[in-house]
OpenMM code with the backbone's topology and positions (N, CA, C; nanometers):
from openmm import Vec3, app, unit

residues = "MET GLY LYS ILE LYS SER LYS SER ILE ARG ARG THR ALA ASN GLU LEU MET GLN LYS GLY MET VAL PHE THR GLU GLN PHE VAL GLU ASN LYS LYS ILE LEU GLY ASN PHE LEU PRO SER LYS LYS ILE ARG ASN GLN ILE ALA GLY LEU LEU GLY LYS THR VAL LYS ARG ASN ARG LEU HIS GLU LEU LYS LEU LEU LYS LYS".split()
positions = [
    Vec3(-9.7656, 13.5356, -1.2168),
    Vec3(-9.7012, 13.4351, -1.1204),
    Vec3(-9.6746, 13.5347, -0.9780),
    Vec3(-9.6798, 13.4443, -0.8901),
    Vec3(-9.6534, 13.5115, -0.7454),
    Vec3(-9.5219, 13.5150, -0.7048),
    Vec3(-9.4754, 13.5725, -0.6052),
    Vec3(-9.3540, 13.5536, -0.5566),
    Vec3(-9.3400, 13.4119, -0.4885),
    Vec3(-9.2020, 13.3719, -0.5070),
    Vec3(-9.1895, 13.2410, -0.4501),
    Vec3(-9.1331, 13.2557, -0.2931),
    Vec3(-9.1733, 13.1911, -0.2006),
    Vec3(-9.1404, 13.1972, -0.0544),
    Vec3(-9.0564, 13.0795, -0.0312),
    Vec3(-8.9439, 13.0968, 0.0569),
    Vec3(-8.8460, 13.0069, 0.0901),
    Vec3(-8.9206, 12.8680, 0.1697),
    Vec3(-8.8469, 12.7734, 0.1874),
    Vec3(-8.9052, 12.6773, 0.2732),
    Vec3(-8.9189, 12.7017, 0.3912),
    Vec3(-8.8169, 12.7833, 0.4468),
    Vec3(-8.8162, 12.8415, 0.5975),
    Vec3(-8.9321, 12.9132, 0.6283),
    Vec3(-8.9831, 12.9957, 0.5277),
    Vec3(-9.0910, 13.0837, 0.5473),
    Vec3(-9.2321, 12.9940, 0.5617),
    Vec3(-9.2360, 12.9101, 0.4686),
    Vec3(-9.3484, 12.8097, 0.4583),
    Vec3(-9.3715, 12.7478, 0.5763),
    Vec3(-9.2520, 12.6523, 0.6330),
    Vec3(-9.2286, 12.5680, 0.7609),
    Vec3(-9.2846, 12.6558, 0.8676),
    Vec3(-9.2144, 12.7847, 0.8944),
    Vec3(-9.2600, 12.8464, 0.9965),
    Vec3(-9.4100, 12.8842, 1.0039),
    Vec3(-9.4563, 12.9364, 0.8973),
    Vec3(-9.6051, 12.9772, 0.9091),
    Vec3(-9.6780, 12.8451, 0.9324),
    Vec3(-9.6538, 12.7261, 0.8726),
    Vec3(-9.7244, 12.6148, 0.9085),
    Vec3(-9.7219, 12.5484, 1.0201),
    Vec3(-9.5949, 12.5678, 1.0894),
    Vec3(-9.5856, 12.5536, 1.2346),
    Vec3(-9.6604, 12.6405, 1.3319),
    Vec3(-9.6629, 12.7478, 1.2902),
    Vec3(-9.7530, 12.8507, 1.3997),
    Vec3(-9.8858, 12.8185, 1.3921),
    Vec3(-9.9414, 12.7780, 1.2649),
    Vec3(-10.0794, 12.7587, 1.2535),
    Vec3(-10.1232, 12.6419, 1.3216),
    Vec3(-10.0041, 12.5141, 1.3276),
    Vec3(-10.0504, 12.4015, 1.3949),
    Vec3(-10.0428, 12.4066, 1.5518),
    Vec3(-9.9741, 12.5167, 1.5834),
    Vec3(-9.9651, 12.5224, 1.7336),
    Vec3(-10.1039, 12.5872, 1.7700),
    Vec3(-10.1753, 12.6236, 1.6914),
    Vec3(-10.3196, 12.6727, 1.7335),
    Vec3(-10.3295, 12.8122, 1.7445),
    Vec3(-10.2385, 12.9050, 1.6887),
    Vec3(-10.2403, 13.0464, 1.6851),
    Vec3(-10.3445, 13.0724, 1.5824),
    Vec3(-10.4425, 13.1793, 1.6237),
    Vec3(-10.5416, 13.2113, 1.5140),
    Vec3(-10.4921, 13.3205, 1.4269),
    Vec3(-10.4916, 13.3201, 1.3085),
    Vec3(-10.4653, 13.4248, 1.2328),
    Vec3(-10.6000, 13.4698, 1.1213),
    Vec3(-10.5891, 13.5999, 1.0888),
    Vec3(-10.6887, 13.6294, 0.9859),
    Vec3(-10.6481, 13.6560, 0.8542),
    Vec3(-10.7478, 13.7042, 0.7629),
    Vec3(-10.6908, 13.7188, 0.6229),
    Vec3(-10.6116, 13.8503, 0.6050),
    Vec3(-10.6133, 13.9469, 0.6969),
    Vec3(-10.5722, 14.0731, 0.7134),
    Vec3(-10.4161, 14.0875, 0.7310),
    Vec3(-10.3331, 14.1261, 0.6347),
    Vec3(-10.1918, 14.1327, 0.6603),
    Vec3(-10.1611, 14.2171, 0.7908),
    Vec3(-10.2212, 14.3149, 0.8179),
    Vec3(-10.1751, 14.4179, 0.9007),
    Vec3(-10.2152, 14.3416, 1.0579),
    Vec3(-10.3229, 14.2727, 1.0730),
    Vec3(-10.3547, 14.1928, 1.1810),
    Vec3(-10.2736, 14.0912, 1.2233),
    Vec3(-10.2175, 14.0125, 1.1257),
    Vec3(-10.1410, 13.8970, 1.1363),
    Vec3(-9.9978, 13.9568, 1.1690),
    Vec3(-9.9581, 14.0652, 1.1213),
    Vec3(-9.8223, 14.1418, 1.1624),
    Vec3(-9.8328, 14.1770, 1.3018),
    Vec3(-9.9373, 14.2140, 1.3625),
    Vec3(-9.9474, 14.2581, 1.4955),
    Vec3(-9.9497, 14.1405, 1.5840),
    Vec3(-10.0211, 14.0180, 1.5445),
    Vec3(-10.0344, 13.8948, 1.6271),
    Vec3(-9.8740, 13.8528, 1.6494),
    Vec3(-9.7994, 13.8467, 1.5408),
    Vec3(-9.6613, 13.8041, 1.5376),
    Vec3(-9.5645, 13.8868, 1.6162),
    Vec3(-9.5924, 14.0234, 1.6121),
    Vec3(-9.5394, 14.1259, 1.6718),
    Vec3(-9.3802, 14.1166, 1.6995),
    Vec3(-9.3199, 14.1225, 1.7993),
    Vec3(-9.1746, 14.0862, 1.8136),
    Vec3(-9.1324, 13.9401, 1.8372),
    Vec3(-9.2121, 13.8543, 1.7861),
    Vec3(-9.1880, 13.7028, 1.7973),
    Vec3(-9.0910, 13.6513, 1.7100),
    Vec3(-9.0651, 13.7363, 1.6028),
    Vec3(-8.9842, 13.6895, 1.4921),
    Vec3(-8.8684, 13.7853, 1.4973),
    Vec3(-8.7140, 13.7289, 1.4342),
    Vec3(-8.6071, 13.8072, 1.4632),
    Vec3(-8.5948, 13.9236, 1.3571),
    Vec3(-8.6507, 13.9274, 1.2590),
    Vec3(-8.6575, 14.0321, 1.1653),
    Vec3(-8.7710, 14.0871, 1.1032),
    Vec3(-8.7885, 14.2204, 1.0651),
    Vec3(-8.8937, 14.2554, 1.0287),
    Vec3(-8.9657, 14.1968, 0.8696),
    Vec3(-8.8359, 14.1702, 0.7862),
    Vec3(-8.8774, 14.1272, 0.6626),
    Vec3(-8.9228, 13.9630, 0.6825),
    Vec3(-8.8892, 13.8986, 0.7381),
    Vec3(-8.9264, 13.7792, 0.7722),
    Vec3(-9.0674, 13.7816, 0.8325),
    Vec3(-9.0867, 13.8578, 0.9288),
    Vec3(-9.2081, 13.8815, 0.9989),
    Vec3(-9.3292, 13.9083, 0.9091),
    Vec3(-9.2799, 14.0127, 0.7954),
    Vec3(-9.3808, 14.0624, 0.7203),
    Vec3(-9.4230, 13.9418, 0.5982),
    Vec3(-9.3077, 13.8465, 0.5647),
    Vec3(-9.3403, 13.7536, 0.4566),
    Vec3(-9.4205, 13.6479, 0.5247),
    Vec3(-9.3986, 13.6266, 0.6556),
    Vec3(-9.4952, 13.5296, 0.7252),
    Vec3(-9.6225, 13.5685, 0.7507),
    Vec3(-9.6586, 13.6987, 0.7637),
    Vec3(-9.7751, 13.7586, 0.7965),
    Vec3(-9.8342, 13.7529, 0.6682),
    Vec3(-9.7980, 13.7795, 0.5525),
    Vec3(-9.8486, 13.7860, 0.4111),
    Vec3(-9.9031, 13.6328, 0.3830),
    Vec3(-9.8112, 13.5437, 0.3937),
    Vec3(-9.8322, 13.4084, 0.3649),
    Vec3(-9.9597, 13.3530, 0.4370),
    Vec3(-9.9647, 13.3939, 0.5760),
    Vec3(-10.0478, 13.3413, 0.6724),
    Vec3(-10.1808, 13.3900, 0.6079),
    Vec3(-10.1886, 13.5380, 0.5849),
    Vec3(-10.3441, 13.5652, 0.5222),
    Vec3(-10.3615, 13.5086, 0.3805),
    Vec3(-10.2842, 13.4924, 0.3127),
    Vec3(-10.3238, 13.4169, 0.1916),
    Vec3(-10.3634, 13.2656, 0.2090),
    Vec3(-10.2798, 13.2063, 0.3095),
    Vec3(-10.3474, 13.0673, 0.3539),
    Vec3(-10.4730, 13.0616, 0.4205),
    Vec3(-10.5063, 13.1692, 0.4852),
    Vec3(-10.6230, 13.1533, 0.5676),
    Vec3(-10.7401, 13.1841, 0.4838),
    Vec3(-10.7138, 13.2733, 0.3855),
    Vec3(-10.8030, 13.3076, 0.2735),
    Vec3(-10.8429, 13.1969, 0.1979),
    Vec3(-10.7450, 13.1114, 0.1519),
    Vec3(-10.7565, 12.9943, 0.0537),
    Vec3(-10.8135, 12.8841, 0.1311),
    Vec3(-10.8048, 12.8654, 0.2683),
    Vec3(-10.8679, 12.7694, 0.3497),
    Vec3(-11.0151, 12.7983, 0.3702),
    Vec3(-11.0558, 12.9157, 0.3897),
    Vec3(-11.1739, 12.9474, 0.3991),
    Vec3(-11.2576, 12.9322, 0.2783),
    Vec3(-11.1989, 12.9681, 0.1642),
    Vec3(-11.2595, 12.9541, 0.0406),
    Vec3(-11.2839, 12.8103, -0.0008),
    Vec3(-11.1831, 12.7337, 0.0315),
    Vec3(-11.2034, 12.5975, -0.0059),
    Vec3(-11.3194, 12.5309, 0.1009),
    Vec3(-11.3165, 12.5786, 0.2165),
    Vec3(-11.4333, 12.5099, 0.3018),
    Vec3(-11.5744, 12.5813, 0.2290),
    Vec3(-11.5849, 12.6805, 0.2139),
    Vec3(-11.7038, 12.7321, 0.1481),
    Vec3(-11.7530, 12.6524, 0.0357),
    Vec3(-11.6573, 12.6313, -0.0694),
    Vec3(-11.6629, 12.5239, -0.1687),
    Vec3(-11.7221, 12.3789, -0.1379),
    Vec3(-11.6800, 12.3359, -0.0168),
    Vec3(-11.7208, 12.2084, 0.0215),
    Vec3(-11.8469, 12.2278, 0.0895),
    Vec3(-11.8913, 12.3148, 0.1328),
    Vec3(-12.0250, 12.3481, 0.2038),
    Vec3(-12.1299, 12.3541, 0.0895),
    Vec3(-12.1049, 12.4180, -0.0325),
    Vec3(-12.1956, 12.4246, -0.1211),
    Vec3(-12.2220, 12.2939, -0.1967),
    Vec3(-12.1478, 12.1946, -0.1865),
    Vec3(-12.1644, 12.0802, -0.2605),
    Vec3(-12.2667, 11.9843, -0.1858),
] * unit.nanometer
topology = app.Topology()
chain = topology.addChain("A")
for resn in residues:
    res = topology.addResidue(resn, chain)
    for name in ("N", "CA", "C"):
        topology.addAtom(name, app.Element.getBySymbol(name[0]), res)
């Protein structure tokens, strides 16, 4: 079982993706993109990790659709 993220973390990550910011699957790169944009280091790291996981899931989903 994975760790549970709060609604605010998920909501913020979704809003950032909808604004058109481009993120990668790599945690470190996402962390650099977010930079000092967020109020605390812990929240920034949680959002960067969730964004990496989400981007990876979306990419795998697109690959599965292309195979069919």
